[in-house]
N, C-alpha and C positions, 0 to 999 in steps of 0.2 A: 472918724469916719466921714467920708464925703458922699452924700446922697445925690440922686439925680437932681440936677438944677443947681448944685452947689459949686463952689470954686475950689480949685486945688492948686497950691503952689508947689512946684516940683522942679528939680534940676532938669537939664536937657536930657532926653532919653535917647538911647541908641535907635529904637524904633518906636514910633508913636502913631496911633490911629486917632484921627480927629473927626468926630461926628460922621463916621462912615454909615451909609445907608445902602442896603441892597434889597431889591424886590425880585420876586419870582412870580410874575403875574399879579394876582391879588394878595399874595403872601408877602408881608414885609419881614424878611428874615433878620435884618439888622436895621434898627431905627435910630440913627444919630448916635452910634456907639463910639465911645472914646476909651483909649487904653494906652498907657505908656510903659515901655519895657526898658529898664535901666541896666547899665553894665554892673556886674558884680552882685546881682541879686536874682532870686528866684521868685517869679510873679505867678500866682495862681489865677486861672480863668475858670470860674465856677458857674454852674447853671444846670437846670434840668435838661434831659434829653429833649432836643427841639428848641432850646433857648436861644440858639443862634451862634453857639461857640464855633462849630465847624465852618460856618459861612465866614465868620470873622477871620479865622485862621487862613482860609483859602484866599481872602483878600490880602492878608499880610504877606503871603508868599507868592502872589502873582497868578494863582489858579483862577481867581475871579477878579473882575474889575468893579469897584463901587459905582453906584448910580450917582452918589454925591458924597462930599467929604474928601479928605485927603490923608495921605501917609507922609510922615516926616521921618527922615533918616539923618541922624546927627543934627537934628533941628532944621533941616532944609527939606522942602517938598520933593517928593520922589514918586515916580510911577514905575511899577513892576509889570511890564506887559505880558510876562510869562514867568514860569518858575525858574528858568535858567538865569534870567536877569536878577531874580531875588537871591539865588544861590551865589551868583557872582559878587553880590554885596555882603555875603556871609549870613544869609538867612537860611537855616537848616531846619527841616521838619521831619519828625518821625510820626507818621500817621498811624491811627489805630488799625486801619486796614492796610496790610503790607503790600508792597509793590515789588515782589520778587518772582523770579522764574524758577519753578520747581526743578526743571531738568538741568539747571546749571549749578555750579559749585558756588560756595560763598564768595570766593575771590573773584569769580567771573561776574557775579551779581554786583559786587562792590565796584568793579571796573566800569560797568555800564553807567554808574551814577557819578563818575568822576570825569573831568575833562582830560584830553590827551590819550596817549596809548602806552601807558606804563607797562613794562613786562610783568606778567602775572607773578613770577617768582619774587620780584622786587616788591610788588604790591602786597604779597602774602607776608613778607617781612614787616612791612608797615602795619599790617593788620595785627600781627603778633606784638609789635611795639605798643600799639593802641590798647590792645587787650591787657598787656602788662601794666600800662600806665593807669588805666581807668577801671581795671577789675571786671571786664566783661568777657566771659568765657565764650570764645568763638574759634572754631577750627576752620582755617581758610579753605581746605580742599574737600570738605564734606559737601555732598549734594544737598541743596536746600530742601528738596522734596523729602529728604530723610529726617528733617529737623522737626522738633516740636514747635508749637506756637511761641512758647517762651524763648526758644533758641532763635527763631526767626526774628523776633523783636530785637534781640541783641545784635543780629546782623544789620538790621536797619539803623540802630544807634551807632554802631561802628562805622558804617558807610557814611553816615551824616558827619561824624566827628572827623573823619579823614578829609572832609572838605573844609576843615578849619573854620567853623562858623563863629560869628560874633554873637548871633542870637540863635539859640537852639529851642525849638518848639517841640514839646513832648506831649503827645495826645494819648491819655490813659496809659502811661508807660508801665504801671505796676499791675494792670488788670490780670495778666497771665503769669505773674511772678510769685514765687513762694516768699514767705517772710524773709528768709535769708537772702534770696535774690533781690528783694526790694531794698534791704539794708545795703547791699552792695551798690545798687543803683543810686541810693541817696548819697553814698560816699562819692560816687562819680559826679553827681550834680554839685556837691560841695566843692570838689576839685575844680569843676568847670567855672563856677562863680568865683572861686578863689583866684583863678587865672584872669578874671575881669570879664568873662563872658556873661551874657544875659540869658536866662532860662525862663521860658513860658511853660508852666506846668499845668496841664489840664487833667483833672482827676475828680472822681466822685468819692474817693476815700478821704473823708474830711480830717481824720486824725493825722493822715500823712501830710495834708496841706498845712495843718496847724504846726506840725513839727518842722517842716522843710521850708516853707515859703515866707518871704518877708512882707509881701503885699498880696492882696487878692481882689480881683474885679469880679463882681457878680452880675450876671445877665439873667433876665427873666422875660419871656415872651419877646425876645429880640431887642430888648431895651436895657440900657445901663441902669442898674439898681443901686449899686454902692461900690465904693472902694474901701477896704478895711485892712487892718493888720490882723491876719488870722491867728497870730500868737496871742492876741488879746481877746479872742472870741472862743466860745465853746463850739463843739461840733453841732450841737442842737441849734445854736444861734446862726451858724452859717447855713444850716439846712433851712431854717425859717426864711432867711433872705432869698434862698434859691427858689423855694416853692410858694412863698408868701403866706405860709401857715405852718403849724406844727406838723411834723412828719409822724404819723401814727406808727407805733410798734406793732408788728404782726401779733395778733392775739394768740394766746395759747389755746389749742383746741382741746376739747374734752376727750379724755381717753376713750378709745373704742376697741371693740374686740377685733382681733386679726382673723382673716379668713384663710382660704386655701392658698398654697404657694402659687404665685403668678410667674415667678422666674426661678428656675433651678439650674445651677451650674454644677456639673459633676465631673471632676478630673478634666477640666477644660485645658487643653494645651494648644498653643499656636507657635509654630516654628518661627525662629528668627529669620528674616530675609534681608536684613540691612536697612529696613525702612524705619520710620520714626519709632522711637521707644524700644523697650525690651520685648523679647518673646514672652509668652505666658506659660507658666509652669504649674500644672496640676491645681487649677483654680476651683475651689468649692464655694458655693454661695447659695443661699435660699432667701428669697424675699417674698413675704406673704402679702395678700391683699390687705391694705390698710396701714402699711408701714413705709417709712422713708429710711433707706440705708444710704449712708454717705461713704464715699471712698476718697481718702486723703492720700497725698503723695507728692513728691517732687516730680516736676515734668520730666518725661522721658523714661519713666520706670514701667511702662506697659499700659498706661491709661489709654493711649490711642489704639493699641492693638486690641484692648478689651472692648472699647466702643465699637470698633470695626467688626469684631467677632459677634457682638450682641446685635448690631444693626443689620447684619447680613452682607456687609461690604466685603468681608473676608470670610469665606466658608471654611468650616472645620472638618476634620476627617471623621469624627464620630458625631453623627447627627443627634445622639441622645445626650451629648455633653452640654447641650443648651436646650432647655425645655421651657416653652412659653405657654402658660395656661394649659398645662398637661399635654401639649403637642411637641414632639421632638422637632427642633427647629434649626439644628446646626447645619443642615444642608439646604435651607431655604434662603432665598434672596430677600432684599429689602422690601419689595412689594408684597411678597408672600407673608413676610412677618408682619407688615402693617395690616394685612388682611386678618391676622390673628388679634388685631386691636392692640398692637404695640406701637408706641410713638418714640421718636428719636430726635434729640437736639444736639448736634455736634458742637464742639467748641469754636470752630471757625465758621462764623455765620455767613460771611460773604465769600461765595465760591464753593462752599460745602453744604451749608444749610439752605442757601439760596443762590440761584443763578443770577449774577450781577446784572446782566443785560436783558433779563426777562422781567415782565411786569409782575407786580405782587400777585395778581389773580392767577397768572400763569404759574407762578411759584407755588400757589396753593394746589393747582392741578397736578403738579409734578409729584406731590406726595399723597394725594387723595384719589388718584384715578383708579386705584385698585380696590377702593372701599365698596364700590357698588352703588353709591348714591349719586355722585357727580357724573360719573361715566357709566352708562348702562347700554348694553348691546353695542358697544364701541361708539356710542354717540355721546358727545359732551352736552350735558344739560346745563346750559349757560345760566339760566335763572337760579338754579340751585347753587352753582359756583359763585355767582355774584352775591347771593344771600349769605353764604358761608363767609365770603370775603368781608362783607360788611359787619358780620358778627365779630370777626377777629379785630377789625379796626376799632369798632365801638367798645367791645368788651375789654380790650387791652390798651385802649387810649393810644393807638398808634398814630403819630402825627407826621404829616407830609404835605407837600404842595401838589396840586393837581388831583385828578380822579383816581388814577391807577398807575403810579410811576414805576420806573424800573427799580429793582431792589437796591442798586448802588446809589440811588438818590437819597435814601434814608440815612439818618444819623445812626451810629452804631447801636445806641440804646433803643431807638425805635425799631430797628430791624430785629433786635433781640426779642422785643416784646411781640413783634409779628410772628417770629418763628415759634416762640413758646406758645402763643395763642393758637397757631395753626395745629400744633400737636395736641394741646389740652382739649380743644373744642371737638376733636375727633372722638372724644369719650373713650380713651384707651383704658385697658385693664393693666397695662404696664407702660411706664414712661421712663426712658433713660436720658438724662440730661447731663451734658458735659459743660462745666463752667456756666451755670445758669444766670448769673448776674454780672458777667464780665462786661465792664464798661457802661453799666446803667446807673442812673442816679438813685439816691437813697429811697425816694418814694417808689420808683419803679421796682427796685430790688425788694422792698418790703411787699409790694403787690405780687411779684413773682413767687416769693417764698410762701406767702399766704395762699396763693392759688394752688401750689403744689401740696401744701398741707390739706387744703380742702379736697383735692382730688384723692389724697390718701384716705381721708375720712369717708369718702364715698365708695371706697373699696379698691382703688387703684394701688398698685405697687409702684414705688418710686425709687429709682436708683440715681443718685446725684454724685457725679465726679467733680471734685472741686479742690483747688489749691488754697482756698480761703477757709482756714480752720475756724475762724469766728462764725462764718456762715454755716458750716457743718454742725458746730456745737450749738448753734441757735435753733436749728429746726430739724435735724436728723434724729431718728429714734436710736439707730445703731450706727457705729462707725467702724470701718475697716481701713487698713493702710496697705497701699501697693508699693512694693520696693523690689526692684530688679525682677519684675515680672511675676512676683509672688504676692499673694494676698493673705493678710492676717485674718484671724477669726473675728468677725464683727462682734463688737461688745456694745451694750447700752451706753448712751452718752453719759449717764450718771455714774458709770463705773470706770471712766477713763479721765484723762486730763490732757492739757496741752503738752505737758512735759513727756507723758507716756507716748502720745501720738508723735511728737517730734523725734523721740528715740527710734520709734518704728519706721518713721520716714527716712531716718539715716541708716536703716538696715538692721537695727537691733530687733530681736524677737520676731523675725519675719515668718516664722513657722507657727506662731502662736498668738494668743491674745495680748493686748496691751492694756492690762488692768491697772487701775489706781484704786486706792482706798475709797470706800464709800464716802460720798460727800464732796470729793474733788470733781471739778468740772461742773457743768450745768446741763440740765436735761429739759428739752422742749417736747412736751407731749404732742 
């Protein structure tokens, strides 16, 4: 291990950061940070949300210029005045927040990111070749607006690979992938490093880092903390380096009595319209006050349609097929459903959960204006808005520079904490969360799960849609599986297993429960 202040002997790197420093006003986002990325290896960049990882990556690819320090390329000093110059040198980045146009097809989006004017038919053939070579399922002529988040991520990776990068930077690449999709991505990364490319892998999934990466650089508070061989470290040891202390496990909550149904779905059907995911077929579900129900499934099997139907973004023909706290809600829009004290956290936080170019306080106003407290008699009560905003920031440890930045200025994990806090602090009777811990660090993930458990203990009904089986098995009371727009009967966590859930995710037993013998799996009360 090399700790801050120590010396490291290493061969010449393809790309190296030497004592980079970047300030935003009084905030020092990176403080003399060094990092070397070598050909033929996968290097992890680790740190809590707000540790400075995103700022460092933006300097590596020309989006930001350092205040001091320098970049070396093949051992020689270099300056990337803009992202195009970095791409020209073979620096490719797949950011956590995607840069795709929904109204355009996959091949059109890919074309925008490449130099020249290659015919779309020829480019589509290259996409197919890349998909075949690296195992990334992408259909060139599908409209991006019709894709799930996981599918959009694959489009970004393919677009990057078609630029023939020497260095590929992957920012939280498995956050929205199923275990099988993650395995496929790992094989892709191994192929890339086998070809002599360098990969910088940013992830909060420490087991993945230990398995895949040759070296890891840890940042904390904008400073270099250590460089380690993650294969020689435990996940707990890496987490300690990231946070400077032990990461507490969310406590098991004492069992409590369940209350009245907060959400009832009865024969919920949503017709397919070619949009993301499957149509919904005859969905039945009941969630009572005090319980957490998890929905597992491979992306694109109806989870997006279900969320849109529940949140009111997509109205249904039968108002009584969705009942929120005894009120038929199928014909109500999002504001009216929020007035019933329902809260919603979509999977795509930037652009769906939050408006990127609006300030955080304005984003609070977007989802609370119908509650009757912040807006009364059509007048915004700014003191109450600011007080609520401060409660979110303090209660959920949302970190950012400035007093009230635009949403796009926050790191992914901090924006997720902000969105979760905005919904939880409204004191909902029902909260629907899609991918609650996508792209957040271990400590923040534990905090989010504990918060949702506590809300359930207070009488809230919680529905969690997640592709992370470990997450669902850890803190859900019951689990159902969505496959091809159909939902299995939810079963207690203690009565199922990863194997049974995996079978159901693949389409087996989609009309019934996915039981396992008592004792298999684990149950979190």
